C-alpha positions as CSV (number, residue, x, y, z in Angstrom):
1,M,-2.4,-8.2,-24.1
2,S,1.4,-8.3,-24.8
3,D,3.3,-10.8,-27.1
4,Q,5.9,-11.0,-24.3
5,P,6.1,-13.9,-22.0
6,E,4.3,-13.2,-18.7
7,D,7.5,-13.6,-16.8
8,I,9.2,-10.5,-18.6
9,W,8.3,-7.5,-16.6
10,P,7.8,-4.6,-17.5
11,P,6.5,-5.3,-20.8
12,D,7.7,-2.9,-23.8
13,P,4.9,-0.3,-24.0
14,V,5.1,-0.3,-27.8
15,S,4.0,-3.9,-27.7
16,I,0.8,-3.6,-25.5
17,D,-2.7,-2.7,-26.4
18,L,-4.2,-0.4,-23.8
19,N,-7.6,-0.8,-25.0
20,D,-7.7,-4.7,-24.8
21,G,-9.3,-4.7,-21.2
22,S,-6.2,-5.9,-19.6
23,W,-5.0,-2.6,-18.5
24,L,-6.5,-0.3,-15.9
25,S,-6.1,3.3,-14.8
26,R,-5.8,3.7,-11.0
27,G,-9.3,4.8,-10.6
28,E,-10.6,1.8,-12.4
29,A,-8.3,-0.6,-10.3
30,A,-9.4,0.9,-7.2
31,Y,-13.1,0.5,-8.2
32,L,-12.6,-3.1,-9.2
33,T,-10.8,-4.2,-6.0
34,R,-13.0,-2.0,-3.8
35,S,-9.9,0.0,-2.3
36,S,-8.8,3.4,-2.4
37,T,-6.5,5.0,-5.1
38,D,-3.8,5.6,-2.3
39,T,-3.9,1.5,-1.7
40,I,-3.3,0.9,-5.5
41,T,-0.4,3.5,-5.5
42,R,1.0,1.7,-2.5
43,R,0.5,-1.7,-4.3
44,M,2.1,-0.3,-7.4
45,A,5.3,0.8,-5.4
46,E,5.5,-2.8,-3.7
47,E,4.4,-5.0,-6.4
48,K,5.2,-5.5,-10.1
49,I,1.7,-4.6,-11.3
50,A,2.0,-1.5,-13.2
51,I,3.9,0.3,-16.1
52,Q,4.1,4.0,-17.1
53,V,3.1,5.0,-20.7
54,G,3.8,8.6,-21.3
55,K,2.8,10.3,-18.2
56,K,0.2,8.0,-17.2
57,W,0.3,4.8,-15.3
58,W,-1.5,1.5,-16.2
59,I,-2.1,-1.2,-14.0
60,N,-2.3,-4.8,-15.3
61,K,-5.6,-6.4,-14.6
62,A,-4.3,-9.9,-14.2
63,R,-1.5,-9.0,-12.0
64,L,-3.6,-6.9,-9.9
65,L,-6.1,-9.6,-9.1
66,A,-3.6,-12.5,-8.9
67,P,-3.1,-14.1,-5.4
68,S,-0.3,-12.3,-3.5
69,R,3.2,-14.1,-3.7
């Protein structure tokens, strides 16, 4: 994951490892949560669960699955 504390959001894209299993594409996030990609996109807009790296968005698995605040 990142070397930054969890309360710092968004993390610096340079400091994260997109291959460590803690980051998901929209499709993977939708599959994991049994929801649509539209639902994931809405949650990305409403909650701090995703970052953009280049042109692609990545969803943080821990934030996606955390209980709503």
